VOGU-3710 file (C-alpha; in Angstrom, 3 decimals, decimal comma):
1> mlvrtlvqqg> 3,924/10,649/-32,889  6,968/11,702/-30,870  7,888/14,639/-33,098  4,265/15,696/-33,507  3,985/15,914/-29,723  7,293/17,801/-29,417  6,010/20,367/-31,921  2,740/20,597/-29,995  4,777/21,435/-26,873  6,517/24,257/-28,739
11> trevfalsgg> 9,776/22,529/-29,649  11,454/23,821/-32,798  14,984/22,469/-32,313  16,493/19,442/-30,624  20,091/18,651/-29,664  21,205/15,173/-30,556  23,895/12,735/-31,628  22,908/10,180/-34,223  22,485/6,444/-33,665  20,581/3,708/-35,428
21> hldpifqscm> 17,987/3,612/-32,658  17,059/7,209/-33,487  16,670/7,061/-37,290  12,859/7,258/-37,338  12,954/10,290/-35,044  15,524/12,056/-37,237  13,509/11,312/-40,370  10,360/12,712/-38,792  12,214/15,843/-37,619  13,201/16,465/-41,251
31> dsgvrivdtr> 9,607/16,082/-42,378  8,249/18,287/-39,579  10,756/21,140/-39,871  12,297/20,509/-36,454  15,930/21,559/-36,495  18,407/18,888/-35,421  21,622/20,272/-33,964  23,829/17,212/-34,041  26,812/17,337/-31,711  30,117/15,505/-31,299
41> heaaavhmad> 29,342/14,097/-27,842  26,129/13,265/-26,014  27,128/15,194/-22,903  27,398/18,297/-25,081  23,946/17,659/-26,561  22,424/17,566/-23,085  24,444/20,628/-21,992  22,979/22,443/-24,993  19,451/21,512/-23,982  20,343/22,711/-20,470
51> gyartlgvpg> 21,745/26,018/-21,749  18,704/26,507/-23,978  16,462/26,224/-20,926  18,646/28,571/-18,878  18,568/31,351/-21,445  14,903/31,037/-22,520  13,200/29,659/-19,408  11,546/26,782/-21,318  12,605/23,130/-21,564  15,381/22,128/-23,912
61> vaivtagpgv> 15,245/18,726/-25,629  18,148/16,301/-26,071  17,923/13,009/-27,966  20,659/10,396/-27,533  21,170/6,857/-28,716  21,097/3,733/-26,567  23,837/2,403/-24,298  26,915/4,664/-24,434  24,761/7,489/-25,764  22,701/7,414/-22,576
71> tnaitgvana> 25,692/6,905/-20,280  27,494/9,831/-21,944  24,397/11,971/-21,288  24,421/11,339/-17,533  26,715/14,247/-16,628  24,546/16,713/-18,526  21,382/15,395/-16,916  22,976/15,514/-13,457  24,024/19,126/-14,036  20,429/20,052/-14,862
81> ymdaiplici> 19,113/18,093/-11,895  21,399/19,836/-9,393  20,343/23,255/-10,705  16,621/22,458/-11,177  16,643/23,058/-14,947  13,678/21,813/-17,039  15,088/19,431/-19,633  13,713/16,558/-21,716  16,185/13,755/-22,422  14,989/11,056/-24,825
91> ggrsplrddd> 17,087/7,924/-25,209  17,084/5,093/-27,665  16,918/1,591/-26,198  17,565/-2,002/-27,198  14,481/-3,982/-28,301  12,027/-5,123/-25,651  11,905/-8,514/-27,301  15,621/-8,970/-26,542  15,491/-8,144/-22,840  17,689/-10,551/-20,824
101> rmplqgmdqv> 19,234/-11,945/-24,017  22,396/-9,782/-23,868  21,584/-7,547/-26,862  23,908/-4,846/-28,132  23,721/-1,786/-25,843  21,153/-3,494/-23,648  21,091/-2,098/-20,118  18,704/-0,697/-17,531  18,907/2,931/-18,573  15,948/4,042/-16,463
111> almapitkfa> 17,711/2,781/-13,322  20,747/4,898/-14,238  18,689/8,031/-14,793  16,136/7,681/-11,984  18,317/9,205/-9,195  19,088/12,334/-11,272  15,702/13,039/-12,828  12,230/13,958/-11,667  10,678/11,306/-13,895  12,213/8,350/-15,780
121> rtvlqperig> 10,228/5,800/-17,778  10,393/3,305/-20,627  7,647/3,632/-23,241  6,229/0,132/-23,654  3,409/0,730/-26,173  3,959/2,813/-29,319  0,489/4,390/-29,245  1,327/5,930/-25,840  4,453/7,811/-26,975  2,678/11,170/-27,010
131> eylvmawrha> 0,994/10,497/-23,685  4,312/9,709/-22,000  6,063/12,700/-23,523  3,454/15,140/-22,216  3,587/13,381/-18,855  7,361/13,886/-18,815  6,948/17,524/-19,837  4,538/18,058/-16,965  7,071/16,695/-14,483  9,894/18,798/-15,963
141> tsgrpgpvfl> 8,013/22,084/-15,668  5,687/21,693/-12,682  6,699/22,691/-9,167  10,465/22,902/-8,930  11,695/22,288/-12,507  14,093/19,506/-13,396  15,204/17,026/-16,052  13,189/14,002/-17,127  14,126/10,899/-19,116  12,221/8,694/-21,528
151> dipvdvlftp> 13,734/5,729/-23,300  11,989/4,228/-26,290  12,887/0,672/-27,323  13,732/0,419/-30,994  11,038/-2,198/-31,644  8,457/0,093/-30,054  9,673/2,958/-32,204  9,447/0,920/-35,433  6,009/-0,570/-34,727  3,279/0,853/-36,994
161> vreeqfvstt> 0,287/2,455/-35,293  -3,016/3,477/-36,847  -3,906/7,120/-36,499  -6,949/6,351/-34,365  -4,782/4,423/-31,877  -2,595/7,447/-31,116  -3,328/8,745/-27,609  -3,358/12,497/-28,233  -2,944/14,893/-25,341  -3,010/18,667/-25,079
171> ahepdrrsvp> 0,133/20,727/-24,581  1,015/21,175/-20,933  1,186/24,615/-19,349  2,457/24,827/-15,732  -0,069/26,053/-13,184  1,153/29,434/-11,914  -1,712/30,172/-9,499  -0,038/29,037/-6,296  0,061/31,979/-3,851  0,608/32,018/-0,060
181> pareldraie> -2,217/33,076/2,301  -3,016/36,790/2,564  -1,955/37,070/6,211  1,522/35,772/5,361  1,848/38,207/2,470  0,831/41,082/4,748  3,401/39,972/7,315  6,094/39,944/4,623  5,288/43,534/3,636  5,454/44,621/7,291
191> llaraerpvi> 8,927/43,102/7,670  10,150/44,583/4,384  8,834/48,044/5,255  10,703/48,052/8,588  14,043/46,855/7,238  16,951/49,314/7,030  19,279/47,209/4,887  17,124/44,701/2,985  18,355/42,656/0,042  16,670/40,268/-2,365
201> fagggvmfsg> 18,409/37,011/-3,277  16,987/35,970/-6,658  17,349/32,336/-7,734  16,209/30,064/-10,511  12,591/30,395/-9,429  12,654/33,965/-10,725  13,816/32,838/-14,169  11,608/29,814/-14,601  8,424/31,383/-13,266  8,873/34,352/-15,606
211> aqsvlrefss> 9,108/36,851/-12,755  11,621/39,314/-14,191  9,255/42,179/-14,969  7,346/42,001/-11,676  10,622/41,725/-9,729  11,907/44,870/-11,395  8,752/46,753/-10,519  8,771/45,515/-6,932  12,466/46,304/-6,433  12,005/49,809/-7,809
221> lagipvlans> 8,882/50,515/-5,739  10,459/49,348/-2,473  14,001/50,531/-3,251  15,409/47,075/-2,432  18,590/45,893/-4,185  18,638/42,525/-5,933  21,496/40,042/-6,013  21,242/36,847/-8,010  22,747/33,458/-8,641  23,872/32,342/-12,093
231> kargavneds> 20,334/31,343/-13,133  18,780/34,741/-12,403  21,616/37,245/-12,783  20,378/40,248/-14,745  16,751/39,799/-13,663  17,203/43,363/-12,423  19,440/45,304/-14,817  22,899/45,738/-13,290  23,090/49,246/-14,777  19,946/50,303/-12,904
241> glgyggfala> 21,470/50,915/-9,464  19,301/48,140/-8,003  20,767/45,059/-9,688  24,067/43,501/-8,660  25,992/40,275/-9,061  26,275/37,292/-6,748  24,999/36,844/-3,214  28,463/37,286/-1,657  28,363/41,006/-2,456  25,873/41,595/0,356
251> aiagqaagap> 28,179/39,997/2,938  31,208/41,907/1,694  29,286/45,196/1,554  28,055/44,586/5,091  31,649/44,159/6,285  32,708/47,331/4,489  29,779/49,328/5,836  30,135/47,988/9,360  26,494/46,842/9,339  25,242/43,748/7,518
261> adlvlmlgar> 21,941/43,231/5,735  19,125/43,091/8,272  16,603/41,340/6,003  17,023/38,840/3,174  14,138/37,999/0,844  14,963/34,740/-0,928  13,034/34,312/-4,164  13,207/30,820/-5,623  16,692/30,338/-4,179  17,646/27,372/-2,031
271> vgmftgsgpt> 19,716/27,424/1,136  22,964/25,778/0,120  26,504/26,499/-1,009  25,616/29,706/-2,858  23,610/31,177/-0,004  25,444/29,382/2,747  24,458/27,823/5,999  26,171/27,497/9,355  29,490/29,305/9,830  29,952/29,977/6,099
281> slippgatvi> 26,571/31,641/5,552  26,316/34,659/3,288  23,144/35,536/5,191  24,056/37,493/8,342  23,183/35,561/11,530  20,925/38,310/12,825  19,079/38,994/9,590  15,367/38,364/9,200  14,882/35,839/6,408  11,801/35,527/4,208
291> qvdiepeeig> 11,910/32,591/1,811  9,623/32,146/-1,190  9,677/28,739/-2,874  7,209/26,583/-4,722  8,435/23,469/-2,887  7,391/23,404/0,799  10,315/21,161/1,771  12,804/23,840/0,676  11,591/26,281/3,316  14,101/26,210/6,145
301> rgrhidlglv> 16,610/23,771/4,669  19,704/24,077/6,863  18,769/27,251/8,732  16,002/29,102/10,550  13,563/30,982/8,320  11,485/33,747/9,920  8,728/33,651/7,321  8,231/30,939/4,711  5,988/31,687/1,735  5,100/28,600/-0,295
311> gdvretlaal> 4,039/29,567/-3,781  5,010/30,360/-7,350  7,593/33,139/-7,334  5,985/35,274/-10,020  2,486/35,070/-8,584  3,722/35,605/-5,018  5,735/38,651/-6,087  2,724/40,021/-7,953  0,644/39,695/-4,789  3,394/41,373/-2,731
321> lerargvtfr> 3,603/44,176/-5,285  -0,102/44,964/-4,970  0,211/45,117/-1,183  3,318/47,304/-1,437  1,550/50,068/-3,336  0,988/52,964/-0,972  3,292/51,500/1,714  6,111/53,729/2,935  9,433/51,888/2,904  12,505/53,174/4,705
331> dhsswlqala> 15,190/55,133/2,877  17,779/52,611/1,661  20,106/55,080/-0,069  23,063/54,556/2,283  22,728/50,765/1,943  22,595/51,071/-1,844  25,706/53,259/-1,754  27,527/50,615/0,281  26,636/47,941/-2,271  27,602/50,145/-5,219
341> gtdaalrqah> 30,896/51,066/-3,561  31,738/47,466/-2,815  30,821/46,421/-6,337  33,076/49,116/-7,802  35,929/48,172/-5,478  35,732/44,510/-6,517  35,774/45,452/-10,195  38,814/47,692/-9,661  40,699/45,459/-7,214  43,203/44,254/-9,820
351> daagsrdqpi> 43,510/47,406/-11,931  47,196/47,936/-11,154  48,251/44,455/-12,246  45,745/44,514/-15,072  47,363/47,578/-16,631  50,382/45,569/-17,809  50,496/44,276/-21,357  52,360/41,037/-20,566  51,828/38,614/-19,005  48,098/39,118/-19,420
361> hqsrlareia> 46,249/39,391/-16,110  42,987/37,425/-16,065  41,080/40,376/-14,638  42,214/42,452/-17,612  40,929/39,787/-19,993  37,533/39,756/-18,269  37,371/43,575/-18,217  38,181/43,810/-21,931  35,407/41,362/-22,732  32,886/43,188/-20,535
371> stvngeaiiv> 33,739/46,618/-21,919  33,696/45,432/-25,531  30,284/43,771/-25,417  28,959/46,504/-23,053  25,993/44,506/-21,808  24,738/43,729/-25,311  25,956/40,139/-25,493  24,964/36,932/-23,754  28,005/35,904/-21,714  28,877/32,310/-20,883
381> adggetsiwm> 31,574/31,710/-18,245  33,081/28,248/-17,855  36,020/27,354/-15,622  37,032/27,346/-11,964  38,800/30,688/-11,681  37,803/31,819/-15,181  34,138/32,103/-14,238  34,995/34,074/-11,086  37,184/36,576/-12,942  34,405/37,105/-15,495
391> aeqarvrnag> 31,643/37,318/-12,890  33,437/40,249/-11,246  33,546/42,289/-14,452  30,327/41,436/-16,304  27,368/43,785/-16,514  24,202/41,777/-17,071  20,966/43,369/-18,181  18,464/40,506/-18,370  17,929/37,078/-16,866  19,248/34,511/-19,307
401> dwlshgylgc> 22,099/36,789/-20,441  24,578/35,174/-18,007  25,156/31,411/-18,089  27,634/29,721/-15,796  28,158/26,982/-13,239  25,859/25,720/-10,525  25,795/23,068/-7,826  27,452/20,294/-9,831  30,429/22,547/-10,626  30,484/20,954/-14,072
411> lgvgipfaia> 33,263/22,174/-16,363  32,971/21,917/-20,133  29,539/23,552/-20,401  30,839/26,767/-21,985  30,792/25,960/-25,699  27,522/23,929/-25,528  25,808/26,666/-23,507  27,008/29,274/-26,005  25,714/27,300/-28,998  22,330/26,885/-27,320
421> akiahpdrpv> 22,153/30,571/-26,402  22,893/31,612/-29,989  20,221/29,265/-31,348  17,741/30,662/-28,814  18,739/34,275/-29,562  20,012/34,348/-33,162  20,110/38,165/-33,272  22,224/38,529/-30,115  26,036/38,254/-29,905  27,139/35,350/-27,705
431> vaiigdgsag> 30,588/35,283/-26,101  31,921/32,362/-24,064  35,009/32,700/-21,905  36,358/29,293/-20,913  39,428/28,042/-19,096  41,906/25,931/-21,023  41,000/22,994/-18,797  37,341/23,415/-19,716  38,280/23,827/-23,375  39,668/20,313/-23,547
441> lniaeidtav> 36,372/18,790/-22,485  34,182/19,957/-25,386  36,482/21,696/-27,877  35,064/19,476/-30,648  31,749/21,332/-30,358  33,384/24,185/-32,279  32,931/21,777/-35,188  29,220/21,680/-34,331  29,079/25,491/-34,388  30,882/25,630/-37,754
451> rhdipivviv> 28,769/22,907/-39,407  25,527/24,530/-38,284  26,666/28,091/-38,996  26,284/29,224/-35,395  28,523/32,311/-34,982  29,569/32,176/-31,341  32,825/33,637/-30,036  34,855/31,394/-27,722  37,683/32,989/-25,729  40,108/30,603/-24,043
461> nndqgwgmir> 41,726/31,883/-20,850  44,891/29,858/-21,406  46,960/29,845/-18,210  48,360/26,422/-19,125  46,797/24,556/-16,252  43,853/23,705/-14,060  44,261/27,085/-12,386  42,072/26,738/-9,315  43,577/23,345/-8,496  47,158/24,418/-9,218
471> hgqrarygda> 46,970/27,594/-7,156  45,222/25,755/-4,324  47,943/23,105/-4,281  50,673/25,739/-4,236  49,056/27,562/-1,342  48,362/24,411/0,628  51,411/22,217/-0,089  54,053/24,449/-1,743  55,359/24,942/-5,294  57,119/21,577/-5,376
481> rvvgaelgpt> 53,893/19,681/-4,684  51,825/20,693/-7,716  50,638/17,486/-9,341  48,081/16,683/-12,042  47,274/20,352/-12,530  49,613/21,487/-15,304  48,733/21,761/-18,997  50,798/22,983/-21,940  50,687/26,114/-24,136  48,120/24,437/-26,383
491> rydlvaagfg> 47,144/26,246/-29,576  43,387/26,018/-29,210  43,148/28,602/-31,981  44,762/26,112/-34,393  42,408/23,367/-33,215  39,459/25,652/-33,976  40,969/26,653/-37,313  41,068/22,972/-38,214  37,302/22,887/-37,738  36,938/25,936/-39,995
501> ahselvtsas> 36,450/28,636/-37,350  37,830/32,171/-37,351  40,824/31,889/-35,021  43,393/34,154/-33,383  46,205/33,877/-30,848  46,589/36,768/-28,386  49,683/37,267/-26,233  49,394/40,984/-25,338  46,560/42,577/-23,379  46,284/45,481/-25,807
511> dirpaleral> 45,336/43,016/-28,556  42,356/41,482/-26,750  39,717/44,021/-27,733  40,724/44,266/-31,429  40,736/40,468/-31,672  37,300/40,229/-30,061  35,916/42,915/-32,377  37,247/41,047/-35,423  35,757/37,786/-34,164  32,343/39,361/-33,615
521> asgkaacinv> 32,471/40,966/-37,045  33,523/37,757/-38,811  30,023/36,297/-38,802  31,576/32,894/-38,128  32,167/30,659/-35,176  35,376/32,012/-33,680  38,040/31,067/-31,144  40,478/33,500/-29,524  43,267/31,792/-27,592  44,526/34,264/-24,970
531> mtdpnqphps> 47,782/33,355/-23,206  47,353/34,576/-19,631  49,605/34,631/-16,572  50,009/31,053/-15,264  51,142/32,346/-11,870  48,177/34,620/-11,138  45,699/32,998/-8,741  42,334/34,446/-7,947  42,312/35,367/-4,235  39,476/32,918/-3,687
541> svamatakpp> 41,648/29,927/-4,618  44,258/30,829/-2,032  41,648/31,674/0,592  39,759/28,407/0,146  42,961/26,347/0,194  44,474/27,900/3,304  41,440/28,651/5,490  41,231/26,668/8,716  37,964/25,122/9,900  36,261/26,008/13,171
551> egevdlpyyg> 37,764/24,290/16,190  36,846/20,624/16,385  35,989/20,241/12,686  37,954/18,309/10,067  40,441/20,338/8,012  39,160/19,820/4,450  40,639/21,384/1,290  38,613/24,327/-0,068  36,748/24,680/3,181  36,865/28,360/3,949
561> rkklaasv> 34,122/30,319/2,246  33,867/32,543/5,312  37,490/33,535/4,932  36,895/33,889/1,199  34,364/36,671/1,673  36,663/38,562/4,003  39,696/38,167/1,746  37,905/39,397/-1,362
//
């Protein structure tokens, strides 16, 4: 009943780690042709379901065993919850008949998951398995997306049910008809038409409402540039002259041009760390702000919003597009030139140091990856500084082609995300660049890629330490006070070779591209261990560690995002 309902919902693969509680599910997956990608750790299984959702825009499914299987899954579920990713987590559970008798792996799993999910339930009657799964699916995909959790006691799972007892339900499709009132849409067009330096901040609502095509048409018609967070980057092609990287580019371009953005249209993006509020805001204080979100409570979180539009992002954009036809928008060419110039300057900021062959500069590594794949690959970036170096160099052409960190700041997602992306897009190359700190968290998933013949390429930026922490400590306390942030010259390539992957060690910058080309051509899961400069911080690490807070506020480490924008 469970697998039949999963298939009805469109599921063709699940990410899992075996356990006795799950045997009937695994057997049914075999019979139903549902692919089981079995991992080496439950957190990785959930990260894969998360990455699957991020690259396809539909829920990923993770199945984990009871007790430690569920507790291991918590980090992955929390990561999805913080970033509003639709994800179905199904857990095994000790028998109902043994509740309060101290059974093996008996614990209140729903209580653990409830604070980090939209919906968490125990299935108490076997005939209602399908009903509960569709209910969970509805919660995961309706409104603001998010993870859900179902646990199924093993005695419920093993109880026979007659076919006529099965509560069958139809597949759930999210309702996309929610659109703001016409007068508010007209007001939005008036504000957009008057703006001299408008910018669109695209968030996860663009990806998960399926708004890419209408956003591209709207951006082109109005001549408005689009910046995006990690869930929507590439929604407007970054080779088009209208698509750019992260939100910070607008603030930096405004500083360079001497005039900041005067209007920000937020599409399915929340006001928080990545948009900023208060003194660290990436939205200029004097800018007009229009916010589109499907959740009314998100409008105006932490700052004043001039116009709030509550509705589905895709449908709201479609309505705005129809109203924009025939409207004369101002000439934004000088604003676009400022953004393009700033973008180019950021990409070239480290060219001098990057020209050396040894020690390898991290910007050079990122540039070699970006130029080799040339926008054709899905790129996964995992690591504190590693993801920043790569974000500066990547060219992303479609939403779902860039997978990286979000509000949980969860390291170790790189290899699981890459495996999920390759399963979702088997004909696309997938390259993951991960820090050596991140590598240690889920390096065993290279075994998963080898066993399942999933040819991803993993590149380890090996600076022999937790770079962001180490460089922050040096800047804040001095070289003699670095503690708990050093790692060794680990041969991750040999670890991967032990799992059966194509593996190479790179110590000279000129060897990066040839090694990457060989890895891509190998047709195997591959790991390239690149020894980079351990003494090369990203400017953001130093800026965050040394920035002082406004007068009267507590001096916290990594406070200064305002100084960060100026320093970059």
